[in-house]
C-alpha positions as CSV (number, residue, x, y, z in Angstrom):
1,M,195.5,22.8,180.3
2,A,195.5,26.1,182.1
3,T,194.0,29.3,180.8
4,Y,195.2,32.6,182.2
5,E,193.5,35.9,182.0
6,L,195.0,39.3,181.5
7,D,192.9,42.5,181.3
8,V,195.1,45.3,179.9
9,R,192.2,47.7,179.3
10,P,193.0,49.8,182.4
11,T,196.6,50.1,181.4
12,L,195.8,51.1,177.9
13,R,193.1,53.7,179.0
14,A,195.7,55.3,181.3
15,G,198.1,55.7,178.3
16,G,200.4,52.8,179.4
17,E,202.1,50.1,177.4
18,P,201.2,46.6,178.5
19,F,203.5,44.8,176.0
20,G,206.0,43.9,178.6
21,E,203.4,42.4,180.9
22,I,201.9,40.4,178.0
23,M,205.3,39.1,177.0
24,A,206.2,38.1,180.6
25,R,202.9,36.2,180.9
26,T,203.2,34.4,177.6
27,G,207.0,33.7,178.0
28,A,206.3,31.3,180.8
29,M,203.6,29.4,179.0
30,T,203.9,25.8,177.6
31,A,202.2,24.0,174.8
32,G,198.4,23.7,175.4
33,Q,198.1,26.7,177.7
34,S,196.1,29.7,176.8
35,L,195.9,33.4,177.6
36,R,192.6,35.3,177.5
37,L,193.6,38.9,176.8
38,L,191.1,41.8,177.1
39,A,192.1,45.0,175.3
40,T,190.6,48.3,174.1
41,F,191.4,47.4,170.4
42,E,192.1,44.4,168.2
43,P,195.9,43.9,168.9
44,K,196.9,42.9,165.3
45,P,200.7,43.5,165.8
46,L,200.6,41.1,168.8
47,F,199.2,38.4,166.5
48,H,202.5,38.5,164.5
49,V,204.7,38.7,167.6
50,L,203.1,35.9,169.5
51,G,202.6,33.9,166.3
52,S,206.4,33.8,165.8
53,Q,206.6,32.4,169.3
54,G,204.3,29.4,168.6
55,F,200.9,30.9,169.5
56,T,197.6,30.8,167.6
57,H,194.9,33.3,168.3
58,E,191.1,33.7,168.2
59,A,189.8,37.3,168.4
60,R,186.3,38.7,168.8
61,E,184.9,42.1,169.6
62,I,183.0,42.1,172.9
63,G,181.4,45.5,172.7
64,G,182.3,49.2,173.2
65,G,185.4,48.8,171.1
66,D,186.8,46.2,173.5
67,W,188.3,42.9,172.3
68,E,188.8,39.5,173.7
69,V,191.7,37.5,172.2
70,T,192.6,34.0,173.2
71,F,196.2,33.1,172.5
72,T,197.1,29.4,172.7
73,K,200.6,28.1,172.8
74,T,200.9,25.3,170.2
75,A,204.6,25.0,169.4
76,A,208.1,26.2,170.2
77,K,209.3,29.6,169.3
78,T,210.3,30.1,165.6
79,A,213.7,31.4,164.7
80,A,214.2,35.0,165.7
81,P,214.7,37.6,163.1
82,A,218.2,38.5,162.0
83,A,219.8,41.5,163.6
84,T,217.6,44.3,164.9
85,A,220.4,46.9,164.8
86,P,219.8,50.1,162.9
87,D,221.1,50.4,159.3
88,T,223.5,53.3,159.2
89,R,225.2,52.4,155.9
90,G,225.4,55.0,153.2
91,P,222.9,57.7,152.3
92,W,219.1,57.0,152.3
93,P,216.6,58.4,149.8
94,K,214.2,61.2,151.0
95,P,211.1,59.9,152.8
96,V,208.1,59.5,150.5
97,Q,205.8,60.1,153.6
98,S,206.0,61.5,157.1
99,L,203.8,60.3,159.9
100,D,203.3,62.2,163.1
101,N,202.6,59.5,165.6
102,R,203.0,61.7,168.7
103,G,200.1,61.8,171.0
104,L,198.7,58.4,170.0
105,E,198.1,55.6,172.6
106,P,200.3,52.5,172.2
107,P,200.3,50.4,170.1
108,E,198.7,52.8,167.6
109,P,202.0,54.3,166.5
110,M,203.4,50.8,165.6
111,V,200.1,49.7,163.9
112,R,200.0,52.9,161.9
113,T,203.6,52.8,160.8
114,L,203.5,49.1,159.8
115,A,200.2,49.7,157.8
116,E,201.8,52.6,155.9
117,I,205.0,50.6,155.1
118,E,202.8,47.8,153.6
119,K,201.6,50.4,151.0
120,M,205.1,51.4,150.0
121,K,207.3,50.1,147.2
122,Q,210.6,48.3,147.9
123,G,213.4,50.8,148.7
124,E,211.1,53.7,149.6
125,V,211.6,55.4,153.0
126,I,209.0,56.6,155.5
127,E,209.6,59.0,158.4
128,A,207.7,58.5,161.7
129,L,207.8,61.0,164.5
130,L,207.3,59.4,167.9
131,E,207.3,60.3,171.6
132,R,209.6,57.5,172.6
133,E,212.1,55.1,171.0
134,P,210.0,52.3,169.3
135,V,211.9,49.3,170.8
136,F,209.0,46.9,170.1
137,L,208.6,48.1,166.5
138,Y,212.3,47.2,165.8
139,R,211.6,43.4,166.0
140,E,208.6,43.7,163.6
141,L,210.7,45.7,161.2
142,A,213.5,43.2,161.2
143,K,211.1,40.3,160.8
144,R,209.6,41.9,157.8
145,G,213.0,42.6,156.2
146,H,213.0,46.4,156.6
147,S,215.9,48.6,157.5
148,W,215.7,51.4,160.0
149,K,217.6,54.2,161.6
150,G,216.6,56.9,164.1
151,D,217.4,59.0,167.1
152,F,215.9,61.7,169.3
153,D,215.9,65.2,167.9
154,G,218.0,67.9,169.6
155,D,215.1,68.7,172.0
156,G,215.1,65.1,173.3
157,K,211.3,64.9,173.0
158,T,210.8,63.6,169.5
159,F,212.2,60.4,168.2
160,R,212.6,60.6,164.4
161,L,212.5,57.1,162.8
162,L,213.3,56.4,159.2
163,V,212.3,53.0,157.7
164,R,213.3,51.7,154.3
165,K,211.0,49.0,153.0
166,G,212.8,45.7,152.3
167,A,212.6,43.4,149.3
168,Q,210.0,41.2,150.8
169,E,207.9,40.8,153.9
170,A,208.2,37.5,155.8
171,A,205.0,35.5,156.3
């Protein structure tokens, strides 16, 4: 079967977000096809996203902090998470932690936020300050059973995201 290659290192080094390009490439793949992805970091959040769409992965560091990951389509997409709409019901507790994720290259804000949520107790809230609305993070939060709400501050430059840890995280 076919193996495709996608080198997103130039995009990442320029501060861009290659997620859309990766999803477009993998979205057209069929069982048995592979994608060899070259990145400037180990793309752990992508393992979960593509895993839910029927991909396995093999990752290895290739030097200089760069990674090569081969994603292989093995099955049909699994069920999508429930709603990815924000939770605006009732009052929320005060955040137990605040992360300033501004100025970080994608996907570091998502990786950092998810890692901190894993350390929290059920029902606790974390606040994350971001430079843009985290549309790709929403799916991961929903898949893990977390609630969220957020919006841009009055200046329109900082997106303030609140995440409440759910009862359990999906596998």
